[in-house]
C-alpha positions as CSV (number, residue, x, y, z in Angstrom):
1,M,44.3,41.7,14.1
2,S,45.6,40.9,11.0
3,L,43.9,37.3,11.0
4,P,40.3,38.2,10.8
5,L,41.2,40.1,7.4
6,A,43.5,37.1,6.4
7,L,41.2,34.3,6.9
8,P,38.3,35.0,4.4
9,L,41.1,34.6,1.9
10,L,43.4,31.5,3.6
11,V,40.3,29.5,3.9
12,P,38.6,29.3,0.5
13,L,42.4,29.7,-1.0
14,V,43.5,26.7,1.5
15,A,40.0,24.6,0.3
16,A,40.8,25.3,-3.6
17,A,44.3,23.9,-3.2
18,G,43.0,20.8,-0.8
19,A,40.3,19.9,-3.9
20,L,42.9,20.4,-6.2
21,L,45.2,17.5,-4.8
22,A,42.0,15.6,-4.0
23,A,40.9,15.4,-7.6
24,R,40.5,11.8,-7.6
25,S,38.4,11.7,-5.1
26,R,34.9,13.1,-5.6
27,A,33.8,12.5,-2.2
28,A,37.0,14.4,-0.9
29,Q,36.5,17.4,-3.4
30,R,32.7,17.9,-2.5
31,I,33.4,17.6,1.4
32,L,36.4,20.5,0.7
33,G,34.0,22.4,-1.3
34,V,31.1,22.4,1.7
35,A,33.6,23.1,4.4
36,G,35.6,25.6,2.4
37,A,32.4,27.9,1.9
38,A,31.3,27.5,5.5
39,G,34.5,28.4,6.4
40,L,34.1,31.7,4.3
41,L,30.8,32.2,6.2
42,V,32.2,31.7,9.8
43,A,35.1,34.0,9.2
44,G,33.4,36.7,7.6
45,A,30.9,36.6,10.4
46,W,33.7,37.0,12.5
47,L,35.2,39.7,10.7
48,L,32.3,41.8,10.8
49,A,32.1,41.1,14.5
50,V,35.0,42.7,15.0
51,V,35.2,45.6,12.7
52,S,31.5,46.5,14.3
53,R,33.1,46.6,17.7
54,D,36.6,48.1,16.9
55,G,36.2,50.0,13.9
56,I,37.9,49.6,10.9
57,L,40.9,47.1,10.4
58,A,43.7,47.5,7.9
59,V,47.0,45.3,7.9
60,Q,50.1,46.0,5.6
61,L,51.3,42.4,3.9
62,G,54.9,41.8,4.2
63,A,56.0,44.7,6.9
64,W,55.9,47.2,4.0
65,P,54.5,50.2,5.5
66,A,51.3,51.9,4.2
67,P,51.3,53.1,0.6
68,F,54.0,51.0,-0.3
69,G,53.2,47.6,0.5
70,I,50.0,45.5,-0.3
71,T,47.3,47.0,2.3
72,L,44.3,44.7,3.1
73,V,41.5,47.0,4.9
74,A,38.0,46.2,6.1
75,D,35.0,48.7,7.1
76,L,31.6,47.6,8.0
77,F,30.3,47.6,4.3
78,S,33.4,45.4,3.5
79,G,32.5,43.2,6.4
80,V,28.9,42.7,5.1
81,M,30.1,42.1,1.9
82,V,32.3,38.8,3.0
83,V,29.2,37.6,4.9
84,L,26.8,37.6,1.7
85,A,29.8,36.1,0.0
86,G,30.1,33.2,2.5
87,V,26.3,32.8,2.5
88,M,26.3,32.5,-1.5
89,G,29.0,30.6,-1.4
90,L,27.5,27.7,0.9
91,V,24.2,27.9,-0.8
92,A,25.5,27.3,-4.0
93,T,28.1,24.4,-3.1
94,V,25.1,22.8,-1.2
95,Y,23.1,22.7,-4.3
96,S,25.4,21.9,-6.3
97,L,25.9,18.7,-4.6
98,T,22.5,17.3,-6.3
99,T,22.6,19.6,-9.5
100,I,26.0,18.6,-10.9
101,E,26.7,15.9,-12.8
102,A,29.6,13.6,-12.0
103,R,31.7,14.7,-15.1
104,E,31.5,18.1,-14.2
105,E,32.6,17.7,-10.9
106,A,35.4,15.5,-12.8
107,F,37.0,18.8,-13.9
108,G,37.6,21.2,-11.1
109,Y,34.0,22.2,-10.4
110,Y,34.6,22.6,-6.5
111,P,37.8,24.6,-6.8
112,L,37.0,26.6,-9.4
113,L,34.0,27.9,-7.1
114,L,36.4,28.1,-3.9
115,L,38.6,30.4,-6.3
116,L,35.5,32.6,-7.6
117,L,35.2,33.1,-3.6
118,L,38.6,33.7,-3.1
119,G,38.6,36.8,-5.6
120,V,35.4,38.2,-4.6
121,C,36.6,38.4,-1.0
122,G,40.2,39.9,-2.2
123,A,38.2,42.4,-4.1
124,F,36.0,43.3,-1.1
125,L,39.1,43.7,1.2
126,T,42.1,45.1,-0.8
127,G,43.3,48.3,-0.1
128,D,45.0,49.6,-3.2
129,L,43.7,49.9,-6.7
130,F,46.3,47.4,-8.6
131,N,45.3,44.7,-6.6
132,L,41.9,45.0,-7.0
133,Y,42.4,44.9,-11.0
134,V,43.9,41.8,-10.0
135,W,40.9,40.0,-7.7
136,F,38.8,41.1,-10.7
137,E,41.1,39.0,-13.2
138,V,41.2,35.9,-10.8
139,M,37.0,36.2,-10.5
140,L,37.3,36.2,-14.4
141,M,39.6,33.6,-14.8
142,A,37.0,31.4,-12.4
143,S,33.9,32.7,-13.8
144,F,34.7,32.2,-17.7
145,V,35.7,28.8,-17.2
146,L,32.5,28.0,-14.7
147,V,30.4,29.7,-17.1
148,T,31.4,26.9,-19.9
149,H,31.2,23.9,-17.5
150,G,29.6,21.5,-19.5
151,G,30.8,22.4,-22.7
152,R,27.0,22.8,-24.1
153,R,26.6,25.1,-27.4
154,A,24.9,27.6,-25.7
155,Q,26.8,27.7,-22.7
156,L,29.7,28.4,-25.4
157,E,28.1,31.5,-26.5
158,G,27.2,32.8,-23.8
159,A,30.7,32.2,-22.6
160,I,32.2,34.3,-25.8
161,K,30.1,37.8,-25.1
162,Y,30.6,37.6,-21.3
163,V,34.6,37.4,-21.5
164,T,34.7,39.6,-24.4
165,L,32.8,42.6,-23.1
166,N,34.5,42.0,-19.3
167,L,37.8,42.2,-21.6
168,I,36.8,45.4,-22.4
169,A,36.0,46.5,-18.7
170,S,39.5,45.3,-17.7
171,A,41.4,47.5,-20.4
172,F,39.2,50.2,-19.3
173,F,40.0,49.6,-15.7
174,L,43.7,49.2,-16.3
175,A,44.1,52.4,-18.3
176,A,41.9,53.9,-15.6
177,V,44.5,52.5,-13.0
178,G,47.6,53.7,-14.8
179,I,46.4,57.6,-15.5
180,T,45.4,57.6,-11.7
181,Y,49.2,56.5,-10.8
182,G,50.5,59.0,-13.4
183,V,48.5,61.7,-11.9
184,A,48.7,60.4,-8.2
185,G,52.2,58.3,-8.2
186,T,50.2,56.0,-5.6
187,L,47.4,53.3,-6.2
188,N,46.8,52.9,-2.3
189,M,43.4,53.8,-1.7
190,A,43.6,55.6,1.5
191,D,46.7,57.6,0.0
192,L,44.6,58.3,-2.9
193,A,42.1,59.9,-1.5
194,R,44.1,62.4,0.3
195,R,45.9,63.4,-3.0
196,F,42.8,63.7,-5.1
197,A,41.4,65.9,-2.3
198,A,43.7,68.3,-2.0
199,E,46.4,68.2,-5.6
200,V,44.4,66.6,-7.8
201,P,42.7,69.5,-10.0
202,P,38.8,68.4,-10.3
203,G,38.6,68.2,-13.8
204,L,41.3,65.7,-14.4
205,A,39.9,63.6,-11.5
206,T,36.9,63.5,-13.0
207,T,37.8,62.2,-16.3
208,V,39.6,59.5,-14.5
209,A,36.6,59.1,-12.1
210,V,34.4,58.6,-15.9
211,L,37.0,55.6,-16.9
212,F,36.1,54.0,-13.9
213,L,32.5,54.2,-14.4
214,I,32.9,52.5,-17.4
215,A,35.0,50.0,-16.5
216,F,32.6,49.0,-13.1
217,G,29.7,49.8,-15.3
218,I,30.2,46.7,-17.5
219,K,31.0,44.5,-14.5
220,A,27.9,45.5,-13.0
221,A,25.3,45.3,-15.4
222,A,24.8,48.8,-16.0
223,F,23.1,50.6,-18.9
224,P,23.9,50.8,-21.6
225,L,26.4,47.9,-21.4
226,F,24.6,45.3,-19.7
227,F,23.1,42.8,-22.9
228,W,25.8,40.6,-22.2
229,L,24.7,39.3,-18.6
230,P,21.4,38.3,-20.1
231,A,22.8,36.7,-23.0
232,A,25.1,34.7,-20.4
233,Y,23.8,34.5,-17.0
234,H,21.1,31.6,-18.1
235,T,23.4,29.2,-19.4
236,P,25.9,27.5,-16.8
237,P,24.1,25.3,-14.1
238,V,21.7,26.7,-11.8
239,A,24.1,27.0,-8.9
240,I,26.3,28.7,-10.9
241,S,24.1,31.4,-11.8
242,A,22.6,31.9,-8.7
243,L,26.1,32.8,-7.6
244,F,27.0,34.9,-10.4
245,S,23.8,36.7,-10.1
246,G,24.2,37.2,-6.1
247,L,27.7,38.4,-6.2
248,L,29.7,38.8,-9.4
249,T,27.4,42.0,-10.4
250,K,27.7,43.1,-7.1
251,V,31.3,43.3,-6.7
252,G,30.9,46.0,-9.6
253,V,28.4,47.8,-7.6
254,Y,31.0,47.5,-4.8
255,A,33.8,49.4,-6.6
256,L,31.7,51.9,-7.7
257,I,30.3,52.9,-4.2
258,R,33.8,52.7,-3.1
259,M,35.7,54.5,-5.7
260,F,32.7,57.3,-5.8
261,T,32.5,57.8,-1.9
262,L,36.4,57.6,-1.4
263,L,38.1,59.5,-4.2
264,F,35.7,61.2,-6.6
265,T,34.1,63.4,-4.7
266,Q,35.5,66.7,-6.5
267,E,32.3,67.2,-9.2
268,V,29.6,65.3,-7.4
269,A,26.9,67.4,-9.4
270,F,28.1,65.9,-12.7
271,T,29.5,62.3,-11.6
272,H,26.2,61.6,-9.3
273,S,24.2,62.7,-11.8
274,L,25.4,60.4,-14.5
275,L,24.9,57.7,-12.2
276,L,21.7,58.4,-11.2
277,A,20.6,58.9,-15.3
278,A,22.6,55.3,-15.2
279,A,20.7,54.1,-12.3
280,A,17.1,55.0,-14.2
281,L,17.8,53.9,-17.3
282,T,19.2,50.6,-16.2
283,M,16.0,50.1,-13.7
284,V,13.7,50.4,-17.0
285,T,15.5,48.5,-19.5
286,G,16.2,45.9,-17.3
287,V,12.5,45.4,-16.2
288,L,11.7,46.2,-19.4
289,G,13.6,43.3,-20.9
290,A,12.2,41.0,-17.9
291,V,8.7,41.4,-19.1
292,A,9.3,40.6,-22.6
293,Q,11.0,37.0,-21.9
294,A,9.2,33.5,-21.9
295,E,11.9,31.6,-20.4
296,V,12.7,31.6,-16.1
297,R,16.3,31.9,-16.4
298,R,16.7,34.6,-19.0
299,L,13.5,36.6,-17.2
300,L,15.8,36.4,-13.9
301,S,18.9,37.8,-15.3
302,F,16.8,40.9,-17.0
303,H,15.7,41.5,-13.2
304,I,19.5,41.4,-12.1
305,V,20.1,44.6,-14.6
306,S,17.2,46.2,-13.1
307,Q,17.8,45.7,-9.7
308,I,21.5,47.3,-10.1
309,G,19.7,50.3,-10.9
310,Y,18.5,50.4,-7.4
311,L,21.7,50.3,-6.1
312,L,23.2,53.1,-8.4
313,M,20.3,55.2,-7.1
314,G,21.5,55.0,-3.6
315,L,25.2,56.1,-4.7
316,G,23.8,58.5,-7.2
317,L,21.9,60.1,-4.5
318,N,25.0,60.6,-2.4
319,T,23.1,61.0,1.1
320,A,23.9,58.9,4.4
321,A,20.4,57.7,3.9
322,S,20.7,56.7,0.2
323,L,24.1,54.7,1.2
324,A,22.2,53.1,4.1
325,G,19.7,52.1,1.6
326,A,21.9,50.9,-1.1
327,I,23.6,48.4,1.5
328,F,20.6,47.0,2.7
329,F,18.9,46.5,-0.6
330,M,22.5,45.1,-1.8
331,A,21.7,42.5,1.0
332,H,17.9,42.2,0.1
333,V,18.7,41.6,-3.7
334,I,21.5,39.2,-3.4
335,L,19.7,36.9,-0.8
336,S,16.1,37.4,-3.2
337,K,17.8,36.9,-6.7
338,A,20.0,34.2,-5.7
339,A,16.8,32.1,-4.4
340,L,14.7,32.7,-7.2
341,F,17.4,31.3,-9.4
342,L,17.2,28.0,-7.2
343,V,13.7,27.8,-7.6
344,S,14.3,27.7,-11.4
345,G,16.6,24.9,-11.1
346,A,13.8,23.1,-8.9
347,L,11.2,23.4,-11.6
348,H,13.5,22.1,-14.1
349,R,14.6,19.1,-12.2
350,L,10.6,18.6,-12.0
351,C,9.5,19.8,-15.6
352,G,13.0,19.1,-17.5
353,T,12.3,22.8,-19.2
354,Y,12.5,26.4,-18.2
355,D,10.3,27.6,-20.9
356,L,7.5,28.6,-19.1
357,P,4.6,27.9,-21.8
358,S,5.8,24.2,-20.9
359,L,5.4,24.7,-16.9
360,G,1.9,24.8,-14.9
361,G,0.8,23.0,-11.8
362,A,3.8,23.0,-9.8
363,Y,1.2,24.7,-7.2
364,R,-0.8,21.4,-7.1
365,S,2.0,19.3,-6.7
366,H,4.6,20.8,-4.7
367,P,2.7,23.5,-2.9
368,G,6.3,24.0,-0.8
369,L,8.3,25.2,-3.4
370,A,5.7,27.4,-4.6
371,V,5.6,29.3,-1.1
372,L,9.6,29.4,-1.4
373,F,9.2,30.9,-5.0
374,L,6.4,33.5,-3.5
375,I,8.7,34.9,-0.4
376,P,11.6,36.4,-3.0
377,A,9.3,37.0,-6.2
378,L,7.3,39.4,-3.7
379,S,10.2,40.5,-1.5
380,L,12.5,41.4,-5.4
381,A,8.9,43.3,-6.0
382,G,8.8,45.3,-2.5
383,V,5.6,43.7,-0.9
384,P,5.6,44.1,2.4
385,P,6.7,43.1,5.0
386,L,9.0,41.5,3.7
387,S,12.9,43.0,2.9
388,G,12.3,44.2,-0.2
389,F,9.8,46.8,1.0
390,A,12.0,48.3,3.4
391,A,14.9,48.3,1.2
392,K,13.4,50.4,-1.4
393,L,11.7,52.6,0.8
394,A,14.9,53.5,1.9
395,L,15.8,54.6,-1.4
396,V,12.6,56.4,-2.5
397,Q,12.6,58.0,1.1
398,A,16.3,59.2,0.4
399,G,15.7,60.2,-3.1
400,L,12.4,62.5,-2.1
401,G,14.5,63.8,0.3
402,A,16.9,64.9,-1.7
403,G,14.1,65.8,-4.5
404,R,15.0,63.7,-7.0
405,Y,11.4,63.1,-8.0
406,A,12.2,61.4,-11.3
407,V,14.4,58.9,-10.3
408,V,11.9,58.0,-7.7
409,A,9.1,57.6,-10.3
410,A,11.4,55.4,-12.2
411,A,12.3,53.3,-8.8
412,L,8.3,52.9,-8.0
413,G,7.2,52.3,-11.7
414,V,10.1,49.3,-12.1
415,G,8.7,47.9,-8.7
416,L,5.4,47.5,-10.3
417,L,6.5,46.0,-13.7
418,T,8.7,43.8,-11.5
419,L,5.2,42.5,-9.6
420,F,4.0,42.0,-12.8
421,S,6.7,39.5,-14.2
422,M,6.7,37.4,-10.8
423,I,2.9,37.0,-11.4
424,K,3.8,36.3,-14.9
425,I,6.5,33.5,-13.5
426,W,3.9,32.2,-11.2
427,T,0.7,32.1,-13.2
428,E,2.7,30.0,-15.7
429,A,5.2,28.0,-14.0
430,F,2.2,27.6,-10.6
431,W,-1.0,28.3,-11.0
432,K,-2.0,26.9,-14.4
433,P,-2.6,23.6,-15.3
434,A,0.1,21.0,-16.0
435,P,0.6,20.8,-19.9
436,V,-1.8,18.2,-21.1
437,G,0.8,14.7,-20.8
438,G,3.1,16.1,-18.3
439,S,6.3,17.2,-19.2
440,P,9.8,15.4,-20.7
441,R,10.8,14.7,-17.0
442,A,7.7,14.3,-14.8
443,P,5.0,12.2,-16.8
444,A,1.0,13.3,-16.0
445,G,0.5,12.2,-12.6
446,A,4.0,12.1,-11.5
447,A,5.2,14.4,-8.4
448,P,8.6,13.2,-7.6
449,R,10.4,14.2,-4.9
450,L,13.0,17.2,-4.5
451,P,16.3,16.2,-2.2
452,A,16.6,17.8,0.6
453,A,20.1,19.0,-0.5
454,L,18.5,21.2,-3.2
455,L,15.3,22.4,-0.9
456,G,18.1,23.3,2.0
457,P,19.6,26.3,0.3
458,I,16.4,27.8,-0.8
459,V,14.8,27.3,2.5
460,A,17.6,28.8,4.1
461,L,17.7,31.9,1.6
462,A,13.7,32.3,2.0
463,A,14.2,32.3,5.8
464,L,16.7,34.6,6.0
465,V,14.9,37.1,3.1
466,V,12.0,37.0,5.8
467,L,14.4,37.4,8.7
468,L,16.0,40.8,7.3
469,G,12.2,42.2,6.2
470,V,11.1,41.4,10.1
471,F,14.7,42.9,11.5
472,A,14.8,45.4,9.3
473,E,15.6,48.1,11.6
474,A,18.5,46.4,12.8
475,G,19.6,45.7,9.4
476,L,19.0,49.6,7.9
477,A,21.2,50.6,11.4
478,L,23.8,48.5,10.5
479,A,23.8,50.2,7.1
480,A,23.8,53.7,8.4
481,R,26.7,53.3,10.0
482,A,28.4,51.3,7.2
483,A,27.0,54.5,5.1
484,A,28.5,57.0,7.7
485,Q,31.8,55.2,7.4
486,L,32.3,55.6,3.8
487,L,31.2,59.1,3.7
488,D,34.3,60.0,6.0
489,P,37.1,59.3,3.8
490,A,39.7,61.0,6.1
491,G,38.5,58.0,8.7
492,Y,39.2,55.7,6.2
493,A,42.8,57.1,5.1
494,R,43.6,57.6,8.9
495,A,43.3,53.7,9.5
496,V,45.1,52.8,6.6
497,L,48.6,55.5,6.8
498,G,47.7,56.0,10.5
499,G,48.2,59.8,11.6
500,G,45.8,62.8,11.1
501,P,43.9,63.8,8.2
């Protein structure tokens, strides 16, 4: 069963190589970009179907037995994340067809995008810490170039902050990996799960856990080291901002969930209380930053931070119900946040600005776009019957069941402020009259049409948000199965290493 595990890596790799070889043909690069992203989605769906049917899959590359060789492994959580990566890659690539200039495409835009998807999927599927570090660096290299793509001054300023903090995170990550190897003599995560449970003193394991928490917390944009994200994510092209918002910080959260359910389970009272404190502070500071913004993409960037807090809340509660809620919330927020970024790009195409005071009248000129904004905006705020309501309800119920009333209160308060900030965008961009004389790009009386390739990805994401809400019971059931696997480190170890627990 190695092919389902290998395809999510081979498809973007082959497509990226083909796009590089076709560098002189803009049409060929576009075709390969879309085909590579679509192929990744198909490969991810196949992997998820196989894992759902057969259980955890593992393969050892190069015929080296675990834990000595390179391991690829997928459980339900990995499979869900690969599918979401495929969805995000496809919508971002199609959206790029009408929003990325030919000059920017000529500098390897589609190969870089596919390389980013390769790094993301590699992080989801690797079975050892060293290769997790390698895949993070692949993502960092591709994302750094994409952040600066176009060479505008604001992009370069944001990129400096982005790469500096991520390099610091990588240094913490590498130090933690080195200490882990010195302590346990292995980097295979399944082997580490057994050794940490049986051989490593709890105090030493907790020290290593804090190092990983700092490293992945920076990459996930958790409190207090999140300020690089709002400074960087509003600067690249909108398609890239949407892709980053959907995937990059979520890879950091994925790594935290993987590590703190598989390895660091010795002193849960300390480590997971620390996670809960970070969750509450991340939620609150992120949403307060969003409320204060008057530029659409900066506002949405701060909301990326606040939503990370909900995911950390699910991990910190450390129950089957909370982890299931976190996994479902992950799917919801990836789709909703990406859709909102793409809507902001459509507004910019219509009006030539992201500044809320300079926008207006979009409801009257483009009512369909207004509806496409409302669906993910209300979902992000947790309004029923959309996916965000089911996701937040699952986390709140898990928090109440665990007696963690403070973090539940923070989650509910942040939900209200999220609704307030979404209403702020609605009022300024859609409901109020258009500025006198029109915007720089759309003079008074004009109602330019939006191309299908731009609207199509937004429609697809909005439809997925609705479907995820309508079929929330099925989604939560799948998330519950994934959470059960996460809470069974022995089952993960058996799938990779074989033998008994």
